[in-house]
VMD Tcl script that draws the C-alpha trace (Angstrom):
set ca {
  {-0.52 -0.33 0.22}
  {1.22 3.35 -0.68}
  {1.68 6.46 1.80}
  {-0.90 7.94 0.21}
  {-3.39 5.10 -0.09}
  {-2.55 4.63 4.20}
  {-3.38 8.60 4.89}
  {-6.31 7.62 2.49}
  {-7.06 5.39 5.06}
  {-6.19 7.36 8.10}
  {-9.20 9.79 7.35}
  {-11.64 6.92 6.87}
  {-10.84 4.86 10.10}
  {-11.41 8.35 11.64}
  {-14.32 9.39 9.91}
  {-15.93 6.04 11.24}
  {-14.52 6.48 15.12}
  {-11.83 3.89 14.53}
  {-9.26 5.28 16.42}
  {-6.52 2.32 17.21}
  {-6.75 1.81 13.55}
  {-6.75 5.53 12.74}
  {-2.80 5.29 14.89}
  {-2.14 2.53 13.66}
  {-2.31 2.76 10.00}
  {-0.73 6.11 10.34}
  {1.83 4.86 11.78}
  {2.60 2.73 8.57}
  {2.85 5.91 6.70}
  {5.14 7.69 9.53}
  {7.66 4.73 8.79}
  {7.94 5.67 4.57}
  {8.31 8.94 5.76}
  {11.15 8.23 7.66}
  {12.60 6.07 4.99}
  {12.19 8.64 2.52}
  {11.78 11.81 3.68}
  {9.78 13.31 1.70}
  {8.76 17.04 1.69}
  {5.76 16.52 0.76}
  {4.14 13.24 2.58}
  {5.81 14.76 5.69}
  {3.29 17.57 5.44}
  {0.26 15.21 4.13}
  {1.18 13.38 7.90}
  {1.17 16.84 9.77}
  {-2.20 17.32 8.29}
  {-3.46 14.06 9.06}
  {-2.43 14.15 12.27}
  {-3.42 17.24 12.97}
  {-6.73 15.91 12.42}
  {-6.08 13.15 14.57}
  {-6.02 16.60 17.53}
  {-9.51 15.60 19.68}
  {-8.13 12.05 20.39}
  {-4.62 12.95 21.25}
  {-5.23 11.67 24.82}
  {-5.60 8.33 24.25}
  {-3.01 5.38 24.73}
  {-3.61 4.79 20.58}
  {-2.28 8.61 20.39}
  {0.31 8.48 22.70}
  {1.59 5.08 20.81}
  {2.04 6.65 17.69}
  {3.59 9.83 19.78}
  {6.05 6.91 20.85}
  {6.68 5.40 17.79}
  {6.93 9.38 15.41}
  {9.68 9.83 17.92}
  {11.60 6.84 17.68}
  {11.35 7.37 13.42}
  {12.79 10.76 14.00}
  {9.57 12.17 13.26}
  {8.62 13.90 16.70}
  {5.40 15.60 15.42}
  {2.93 14.28 17.30}
  {3.70 16.34 20.44}
  {4.36 19.71 18.10}
  {1.19 18.57 16.30}
  {-0.91 18.16 19.60}
  {0.20 21.53 21.73}
  {-1.27 22.99 18.04}
}
mol new
graphics top color blue
foreach p $ca { graphics top sphere $p radius 0.5 }
foreach p [lrange $ca 0 end-1] q [lrange $ca 1 end] { graphics top cylinder $p $q radius 0.2 }
display resetview
């Protein structure tokens, strides 16, 4: 699955209230972003993560945040703060 497909699926999962699944899928896109260092992909990832802000205090978002930091993409904490 491509990174764009992962982000599209993440947004669909968010809309259906499947937060844990959304966090898992966006994590897959983050791995690709970390590997490729694509500026465009990181921008799209940042936009998708911003949509997850209402769930920033969930365990799924906290795990995702830890994963982002481990992959050198400290995007979550920045996005969660607004």
